[in-house]
C-alpha atoms as an extended CHARMM CRD file, in Angstrom:
* protein
*
       196  EXT
         1         1  MET       CA             14.2690000000       11.1780000000        8.8640000000  PROA      1               0.0000000000
         2         2  ALA       CA             11.0680000000       11.7450000000       10.9360000000  PROA      2               0.0000000000
         3         3  LYS       CA              8.2710000000        9.8810000000       12.6000000000  PROA      3               0.0000000000
         4         4  VAL       CA              5.0560000000       11.1500000000       10.9290000000  PROA      4               0.0000000000
         5         5  THR       CA              1.3670000000       10.0140000000       11.5630000000  PROA      5               0.0000000000
         6         6  LEU       CA             -0.8920000000       10.4070000000        8.6640000000  PROA      6               0.0000000000
         7         7  HSD       CA             -4.9120000000       10.8140000000        9.1140000000  PROA      7               0.0000000000
         8         8  THR       CA             -7.0490000000        9.5960000000        6.4730000000  PROA      8               0.0000000000
         9         9  PRO       CA             -8.1750000000       10.9460000000        4.0230000000  PROA      9               0.0000000000
        10        10  VAL       CA             -4.6810000000       11.9080000000        3.1860000000  PROA      10              0.0000000000
        11        11  SER       CA             -3.6630000000       15.0870000000        1.2060000000  PROA      11              0.0000000000
        12        12  GLU       CA             -1.3790000000       15.4720000000       -1.2530000000  PROA      12              0.0000000000
        13        13  GLU       CA              0.5160000000       18.2060000000        0.7760000000  PROA      13              0.0000000000
        14        14  ASP       CA              1.0670000000       15.8260000000        3.3130000000  PROA      14              0.0000000000
        15        15  VAL       CA              2.3880000000       12.9910000000        0.8330000000  PROA      15              0.0000000000
        16        16  ARG       CA              4.6270000000       15.6760000000       -0.8340000000  PROA      16              0.0000000000
        17        17  LYS       CA              6.4860000000       16.5010000000        2.4660000000  PROA      17              0.0000000000
        18        18  LEU       CA              7.4170000000       12.7210000000        2.7880000000  PROA      18              0.0000000000
        19        19  GLU       CA             10.9250000000       11.4460000000        2.4900000000  PROA      19              0.0000000000
        20        20  ILE       CA             12.6960000000        8.5080000000        2.0900000000  PROA      20              0.0000000000
        21        21  GLY       CA             13.4700000000        6.7100000000        5.2740000000  PROA      21              0.0000000000
        22        22  ASP       CA             10.2970000000        8.6250000000        7.4890000000  PROA      22              0.0000000000
        23        23  VAL       CA              8.8580000000        6.2730000000        9.6310000000  PROA      23              0.0000000000
        24        24  VAL       CA              4.9080000000        6.3950000000        9.1440000000  PROA      24              0.0000000000
        25        25  TYR       CA              1.9420000000        5.5780000000       10.9780000000  PROA      25              0.0000000000
        26        26  ILE       CA             -1.6330000000        5.5900000000        9.7170000000  PROA      26              0.0000000000
        27        27  THR       CA             -4.8870000000        6.6770000000       11.7100000000  PROA      27              0.0000000000
        28        28  GLY       CA             -8.1690000000        6.5420000000       10.0570000000  PROA      28              0.0000000000
        29        29  THR       CA             -9.5170000000        4.0270000000        7.3350000000  PROA      29              0.0000000000
        30        30  ILE       CA             -7.3310000000        1.7510000000        5.2420000000  PROA      30              0.0000000000
        31        31  TYR       CA             -8.1740000000       -0.3120000000        2.4010000000  PROA      31              0.0000000000
        32        32  THR       CA             -6.7740000000       -4.0510000000        1.4820000000  PROA      32              0.0000000000
        33        33  SER       CA             -6.6200000000       -5.2360000000       -2.0090000000  PROA      33              0.0000000000
        34        34  ARG       CA             -4.7640000000       -7.4940000000       -3.9850000000  PROA      34              0.0000000000
        35        35  ASP       CA             -4.4250000000       -8.7530000000       -7.8470000000  PROA      35              0.0000000000
        36        36  MET       CA             -8.2030000000       -9.8140000000       -7.7970000000  PROA      36              0.0000000000
        37        37  GLY       CA             -9.5950000000       -6.8960000000       -5.7980000000  PROA      37              0.0000000000
        38        38  HSD       CA             -7.6080000000       -4.5190000000       -8.2890000000  PROA      38              0.0000000000
        39        39  LEU       CA             -9.0220000000       -6.4330000000      -11.4930000000  PROA      39              0.0000000000
        40        40  ARG       CA            -12.4210000000       -6.2130000000       -9.7640000000  PROA      40              0.0000000000
        41        41  ILE       CA            -12.0580000000       -2.2200000000       -9.4590000000  PROA      41              0.0000000000
        42        42  ARG       CA            -11.1790000000       -1.9930000000      -13.3190000000  PROA      42              0.0000000000
        43        43  GLN       CA            -13.9070000000       -4.0430000000      -14.1840000000  PROA      43              0.0000000000
        44        44  ALA       CA            -16.1530000000       -2.0290000000      -12.2010000000  PROA      44              0.0000000000
        45        45  LEU       CA            -14.6860000000        1.1560000000      -13.6640000000  PROA      45              0.0000000000
        46        46  ASP       CA            -15.1870000000       -0.0990000000      -17.3270000000  PROA      46              0.0000000000
        47        47  GLU       CA            -18.8040000000       -1.0750000000      -16.6080000000  PROA      47              0.0000000000
        48        48  GLU       CA            -19.4660000000        2.2140000000      -15.0580000000  PROA      48              0.0000000000
        49        49  GLU       CA            -20.5820000000        0.7540000000      -11.5840000000  PROA      49              0.0000000000
        50        50  THR       CA            -20.2410000000        2.7000000000       -8.8650000000  PROA      50              0.0000000000
        51        51  LEU       CA            -17.4010000000        1.5750000000       -6.2050000000  PROA      51              0.0000000000
        52        52  PRO       CA            -18.0810000000        0.2820000000       -2.8270000000  PROA      52              0.0000000000
        53        53  VAL       CA            -15.5470000000        2.9070000000       -1.3870000000  PROA      53              0.0000000000
        54        54  ASP       CA            -14.3870000000        6.3410000000       -2.1970000000  PROA      54              0.0000000000
        55        55  PHE       CA            -10.6070000000        5.9380000000       -2.7050000000  PROA      55              0.0000000000
        56        56  LYS       CA             -9.9870000000        9.7830000000       -2.8390000000  PROA      56              0.0000000000
        57        57  GLY       CA             -7.1660000000       10.2500000000       -0.5020000000  PROA      57              0.0000000000
        58        58  SER       CA             -7.2220000000        6.6660000000        0.4710000000  PROA      58              0.0000000000
        59        59  VAL       CA             -4.5550000000        4.1420000000        1.7420000000  PROA      59              0.0000000000
        60        60  ILE       CA             -4.5170000000        0.9490000000        0.0630000000  PROA      60              0.0000000000
        61        61  PHE       CA             -2.5300000000       -1.8870000000        1.8570000000  PROA      61              0.0000000000
        62        62  HSD       CA             -1.2270000000       -4.5810000000       -0.6240000000  PROA      62              0.0000000000
        63        63  ALA       CA             -2.6420000000       -7.5000000000        2.1280000000  PROA      63              0.0000000000
        64        64  GLY       CA             -4.6570000000      -10.7450000000        2.4280000000  PROA      64              0.0000000000
        65        65  PRO       CA             -5.7160000000      -10.5990000000        6.3220000000  PROA      65              0.0000000000
        66        66  VAL       CA             -6.6350000000      -13.4340000000        8.0770000000  PROA      66              0.0000000000
        67        67  VAL       CA             -9.7850000000      -12.9920000000        9.7380000000  PROA      67              0.0000000000
        68        68  LYS       CA            -12.4710000000      -14.9940000000       11.6030000000  PROA      68              0.0000000000
        69        69  LYS       CA            -16.2550000000      -14.5250000000       12.1350000000  PROA      69              0.0000000000
        70        70  HSD       CA            -17.4590000000      -14.1860000000       15.6640000000  PROA      70              0.0000000000
        71        71  ASP       CA            -21.5800000000      -13.4100000000       16.1510000000  PROA      71              0.0000000000
        72        72  ASP       CA            -21.8790000000      -12.2320000000       12.6790000000  PROA      72              0.0000000000
        73        73  LYS       CA            -18.9280000000       -9.7520000000       12.8310000000  PROA      73              0.0000000000
        74        74  TRP       CA            -15.5780000000      -10.1980000000       10.8700000000  PROA      74              0.0000000000
        75        75  LYS       CA            -12.3920000000       -9.9590000000       13.5960000000  PROA      75              0.0000000000
        76        76  LEU       CA             -8.8630000000       -9.6240000000       12.3320000000  PROA      76              0.0000000000
        77        77  VAL       CA             -6.2680000000      -11.8740000000       13.4880000000  PROA      77              0.0000000000
        78        78  VAL       CA             -2.9800000000      -11.0890000000       11.5920000000  PROA      78              0.0000000000
        79        79  ILE       CA             -2.2140000000       -8.9150000000        8.5700000000  PROA      79              0.0000000000
        80        80  GLY       CA              1.0520000000       -8.7720000000        6.6960000000  PROA      80              0.0000000000
        81        81  PRO       CA              1.9230000000       -7.1750000000        3.3900000000  PROA      81              0.0000000000
        82        82  THR       CA              2.1340000000       -9.0710000000        0.1750000000  PROA      82              0.0000000000
        83        83  THR       CA              4.3310000000       -8.7000000000       -3.1100000000  PROA      83              0.0000000000
        84        84  SER       CA              3.2070000000       -5.3650000000       -4.5650000000  PROA      84              0.0000000000
        85        85  ILE       CA              4.7740000000       -5.6060000000       -8.2450000000  PROA      85              0.0000000000
        86        86  ARG       CA              1.9830000000       -7.5700000000       -8.9650000000  PROA      86              0.0000000000
        87        87  MET       CA             -0.1530000000       -4.6340000000       -8.8850000000  PROA      87              0.0000000000
        88        88  GLU       CA              1.8040000000       -2.7020000000      -11.2110000000  PROA      88              0.0000000000
        89        89  PRO       CA             -0.3610000000       -3.0150000000      -13.9380000000  PROA      89              0.0000000000
        90        90  TYR       CA             -3.0400000000       -0.7620000000      -11.8390000000  PROA      90              0.0000000000
        91        91  ALA       CA             -0.9100000000        2.0500000000      -11.0730000000  PROA      91              0.0000000000
        92        92  ASP       CA             -2.4650000000        4.7260000000      -13.0800000000  PROA      92              0.0000000000
        93        93  MET       CA             -5.9330000000        3.5350000000      -12.3660000000  PROA      93              0.0000000000
        94        94  ILE       CA             -5.7070000000        3.9480000000       -8.7150000000  PROA      94              0.0000000000
        95        95  ALA       CA             -3.7230000000        6.9270000000       -9.0840000000  PROA      95              0.0000000000
        96        96  ASN       CA             -6.7160000000        8.3570000000      -10.9900000000  PROA      96              0.0000000000
        97        97  LEU       CA             -9.0460000000        7.6460000000       -8.2090000000  PROA      97              0.0000000000
        98        98  GLY       CA             -6.9800000000        9.5370000000       -5.8400000000  PROA      98              0.0000000000
        99        99  VAL       CA             -5.4730000000        6.7200000000       -3.8300000000  PROA      99              0.0000000000
       100       100  ARG       CA             -2.5630000000        9.0060000000       -1.9420000000  PROA      100             0.0000000000
       101       101  VAL       CA             -0.6450000000        5.8450000000       -0.1160000000  PROA      101             0.0000000000
       102       102  ILE       CA              0.0550000000        2.3740000000       -1.1280000000  PROA      102             0.0000000000
       103       103  ILE       CA              1.4050000000       -0.2030000000        1.4920000000  PROA      103             0.0000000000
       104       104  GLY       CA              3.1250000000       -3.4310000000        0.5610000000  PROA      104             0.0000000000
       105       105  LYS       CA              6.5320000000       -5.1540000000        0.4960000000  PROA      105             0.0000000000
       106       106  GLY       CA              9.0280000000       -5.0270000000       -2.4390000000  PROA      106             0.0000000000
       107       107  GLY       CA              8.1690000000       -1.7100000000       -4.0130000000  PROA      107             0.0000000000
       108       108  MET       CA              6.7370000000       -1.3710000000       -7.5330000000  PROA      108             0.0000000000
       109       109  ALA       CA              8.8250000000       -0.7430000000      -11.0990000000  PROA      109             0.0000000000
       110       110  GLU       CA             10.2150000000        2.6090000000      -12.0820000000  PROA      110             0.0000000000
       111       111  ARG       CA              7.0630000000        3.4550000000      -14.0940000000  PROA      111             0.0000000000
       112       112  SER       CA              5.1480000000        4.0710000000      -10.6440000000  PROA      112             0.0000000000
       113       113  SER       CA              7.7240000000        5.9380000000       -9.4220000000  PROA      113             0.0000000000
       114       114  GLN       CA              6.9780000000        8.6440000000      -12.1420000000  PROA      114             0.0000000000
       115       115  THR       CA              3.2100000000        8.2650000000      -11.3220000000  PROA      115             0.0000000000
       116       116  PHE       CA              3.9400000000        8.9030000000       -7.8720000000  PROA      116             0.0000000000
       117       117  GLN       CA              5.7510000000       12.1420000000       -8.7210000000  PROA      117             0.0000000000
       118       118  LYS       CA              2.7460000000       13.1510000000      -11.1530000000  PROA      118             0.0000000000
       119       119  TYR       CA             -0.0140000000       12.3530000000       -8.6430000000  PROA      119             0.0000000000
       120       120  GLY       CA              1.5080000000       13.1240000000       -5.2340000000  PROA      120             0.0000000000
       121       121  MET       CA              1.5690000000        9.4770000000       -3.8110000000  PROA      121             0.0000000000
       122       122  VAL       CA              3.9570000000        7.4940000000       -1.9140000000  PROA      122             0.0000000000
       123       123  TYR       CA              4.8100000000        3.7880000000       -1.1100000000  PROA      123             0.0000000000
       124       124  LEU       CA              5.1640000000        2.4710000000        2.4120000000  PROA      124             0.0000000000
       125       125  GLN       CA              7.3500000000       -0.7780000000        3.0520000000  PROA      125             0.0000000000
       126       126  ALA       CA              5.6740000000       -2.8950000000        5.7480000000  PROA      126             0.0000000000
       127       127  ALA       CA              8.0410000000       -5.1290000000        7.2730000000  PROA      127             0.0000000000
       128       128  PRO       CA              7.4290000000       -9.0920000000        6.2580000000  PROA      128             0.0000000000
       129       129  GLY       CA              7.2560000000      -11.0240000000        9.3040000000  PROA      129             0.0000000000
       130       130  CYS       CA              5.2380000000       -8.2390000000       11.4100000000  PROA      130             0.0000000000
       131       131  ALA       CA              1.8070000000       -9.4710000000       10.8220000000  PROA      131             0.0000000000
       132       132  VAL       CA              0.9530000000       -9.9420000000       14.5240000000  PROA      132             0.0000000000
       133       133  LYS       CA              2.6490000000       -6.0570000000       15.2250000000  PROA      133             0.0000000000
       134       134  LEU       CA              0.6480000000       -4.6280000000       12.1510000000  PROA      134             0.0000000000
       135       135  ALA       CA             -2.7330000000       -6.2590000000       13.3440000000  PROA      135             0.0000000000
       136       136  GLY       CA             -2.1150000000       -4.5750000000       16.7200000000  PROA      136             0.0000000000
       137       137  GLY       CA             -2.7730000000       -1.2270000000       14.8610000000  PROA      137             0.0000000000
       138       138  VAL       CA             -6.6180000000       -2.5170000000       13.5580000000  PROA      138             0.0000000000
       139       139  GLU       CA             -9.1690000000       -1.3990000000       15.6790000000  PROA      139             0.0000000000
       140       140  GLU       CA            -11.9800000000       -2.7610000000       13.9420000000  PROA      140             0.0000000000
       141       141  VAL       CA            -12.9890000000       -4.5400000000       10.6150000000  PROA      141             0.0000000000
       142       142  GLU       CA            -15.7200000000       -1.7250000000        9.2600000000  PROA      142             0.0000000000
       143       143  SER       CA            -16.8140000000       -3.9210000000        6.3450000000  PROA      143             0.0000000000
       144       144  VAL       CA            -16.1390000000       -6.1980000000        3.3040000000  PROA      144             0.0000000000
       145       145  HSD       CA            -16.8110000000       -6.0920000000       -0.0500000000  PROA      145             0.0000000000
       146       146  TRP       CA            -16.3850000000       -8.5110000000       -2.9890000000  PROA      146             0.0000000000
       147       147  ILE       CA            -15.9900000000      -11.3250000000       -0.3930000000  PROA      147             0.0000000000
       148       148  GLU       CA            -17.0440000000      -13.7030000000       -3.2460000000  PROA      148             0.0000000000
       149       149  LEU       CA            -13.1990000000      -13.4340000000       -4.6460000000  PROA      149             0.0000000000
       150       150  GLY       CA            -12.3900000000      -15.0510000000       -1.1970000000  PROA      150             0.0000000000
       151       151  ILE       CA            -11.2310000000      -13.8490000000        1.8830000000  PROA      151             0.0000000000
       152       152  PRO       CA             -7.4680000000      -12.8420000000        0.7810000000  PROA      152             0.0000000000
       153       153  GLU       CA             -8.7940000000      -10.7980000000       -2.3830000000  PROA      153             0.0000000000
       154       154  ALA       CA            -11.7030000000       -9.1750000000       -1.2810000000  PROA      154             0.0000000000
       155       155  LEU       CA            -11.5850000000       -5.5080000000       -0.1720000000  PROA      155             0.0000000000
       156       156  TRP       CA            -11.5140000000       -5.0310000000        3.3350000000  PROA      156             0.0000000000
       157       157  VAL       CA            -12.2970000000       -1.7050000000        5.0420000000  PROA      157             0.0000000000
       158       158  LEU       CA             -9.9770000000       -1.4650000000        8.2800000000  PROA      158             0.0000000000
       159       159  LYS       CA            -10.4260000000        1.1140000000       11.0010000000  PROA      159             0.0000000000
       160       160  VAL       CA             -6.6280000000        1.9070000000       12.1430000000  PROA      160             0.0000000000
       161       161  LYS       CA             -4.7530000000        3.8880000000       14.8190000000  PROA      161             0.0000000000
       162       162  GLU       CA             -1.2200000000        4.3320000000       14.8760000000  PROA      162             0.0000000000
       163       163  PHE       CA             -0.9900000000        1.7340000000       12.0950000000  PROA      163             0.0000000000
       164       164  GLY       CA              2.5740000000        0.7580000000       11.4580000000  PROA      164             0.0000000000
       165       165  PRO       CA              5.8160000000        1.2610000000       11.5860000000  PROA      165             0.0000000000
       166       166  LEU       CA              5.7310000000        1.8140000000        7.8750000000  PROA      166             0.0000000000
       167       167  VAL       CA              8.7340000000        3.2720000000        6.0280000000  PROA      167             0.0000000000
       168       168  VAL       CA              8.7590000000        5.1610000000        3.0820000000  PROA      168             0.0000000000
       169       169  ALA       CA             10.6220000000        3.5480000000        0.3380000000  PROA      169             0.0000000000
       170       170  MET       CA              9.1330000000        5.3970000000       -2.5240000000  PROA      170             0.0000000000
       171       171  ASP       CA              8.1930000000        9.0580000000       -2.3150000000  PROA      171             0.0000000000
       172       172  SER       CA              6.3680000000       11.7690000000       -4.7430000000  PROA      172             0.0000000000
       173       173  LYS       CA              9.8160000000       13.5070000000       -5.6220000000  PROA      173             0.0000000000
       174       174  GLY       CA             11.0130000000       10.4890000000       -8.0710000000  PROA      174             0.0000000000
       175       175  ARG       CA             13.2230000000        8.5480000000       -5.5150000000  PROA      175             0.0000000000
       176       176  SER       CA             13.3500000000        4.8110000000       -4.6220000000  PROA      176             0.0000000000
       177       177  THR       CA             14.8470000000        2.8520000000       -1.7000000000  PROA      177             0.0000000000
       178       178  TYR       CA             14.8680000000       -0.2920000000       -4.1380000000  PROA      178             0.0000000000
       179       179  ARG       CA             16.2980000000        1.6910000000       -6.9740000000  PROA      179             0.0000000000
       180       180  ASP       CA             18.9280000000        2.9420000000       -4.7750000000  PROA      180             0.0000000000
       181       181  LEU       CA             19.7950000000       -0.3590000000       -3.4070000000  PROA      181             0.0000000000
       182       182  LYS       CA             19.9100000000       -2.1760000000       -7.0480000000  PROA      182             0.0000000000
       183       183  GLU       CA             22.4170000000        0.4950000000       -8.2580000000  PROA      183             0.0000000000
       184       184  GLN       CA             24.4650000000       -0.3330000000       -5.1230000000  PROA      184             0.0000000000
       185       185  ALA       CA             24.4430000000       -3.7990000000       -5.8980000000  PROA      185             0.0000000000
       186       186  GLU       CA             25.2980000000       -3.4820000000       -9.3170000000  PROA      186             0.0000000000
       187       187  ALA       CA             28.0160000000       -1.3100000000       -8.6180000000  PROA      187             0.0000000000
       188       188  LYS       CA             29.5280000000       -4.1150000000       -6.0930000000  PROA      188             0.0000000000
       189       189  ILE       CA             29.3270000000       -6.6190000000       -8.5940000000  PROA      189             0.0000000000
       190       190  ALA       CA             30.9760000000       -4.4060000000      -11.1410000000  PROA      190             0.0000000000
       191       191  ALA       CA             34.0360000000       -3.7980000000       -8.7250000000  PROA      191             0.0000000000
       192       192  MET       CA             34.2040000000       -7.3050000000       -8.0420000000  PROA      192             0.0000000000
       193       193  PHE       CA             33.9700000000       -8.6500000000      -11.5830000000  PROA      193             0.0000000000
       194       194  PRO       CA             35.9610000000       -5.4830000000      -13.6850000000  PROA      194             0.0000000000
       195       195  GLU       CA             35.7030000000       -6.0840000000      -17.3990000000  PROA      195             0.0000000000
       196       196  ASP       CA             39.0070000000       -7.0390000000      -19.0550000000  PROA      196             0.0000000000
């Protein structure tokens, strides 16, 4: 296990070096997006609209930040991860956009693990309950897009420095902490209740 700082835009080479269990910090720019944000990206692509940001080499955080406005500027209060499996239907779409890193909680499905291998992507687990700690790594709210979707669902552009700690839970080699834990749990249950 290693401690790694990734700088955005993130390269495929840097992602493919990461291993399950590595502790990662992000410096640069990250975007937040949840269910409605991903749907809005898909709609924009379907309608051949120009997207408001360039997702190549980007980091998407599955999160709905708590923000407040002061002197016409947005200020971040706290930010914590939301459950990533809800964004599973959009995994191939964001891979095709060039996203390299997804941050969230709970992981994504086995199908996404294959996508990560193919495109050179990684999933980082953000610890739930650490919203204040994570917010400490956000230097500035640079901008916001699609605010009409509501504050949690908008596409927030955040300038970050040493944002983390985050743990590699699904890597670009097809390994998944979530799969390992599931298999271990199933083995323990099978041992406790052997078939007659």
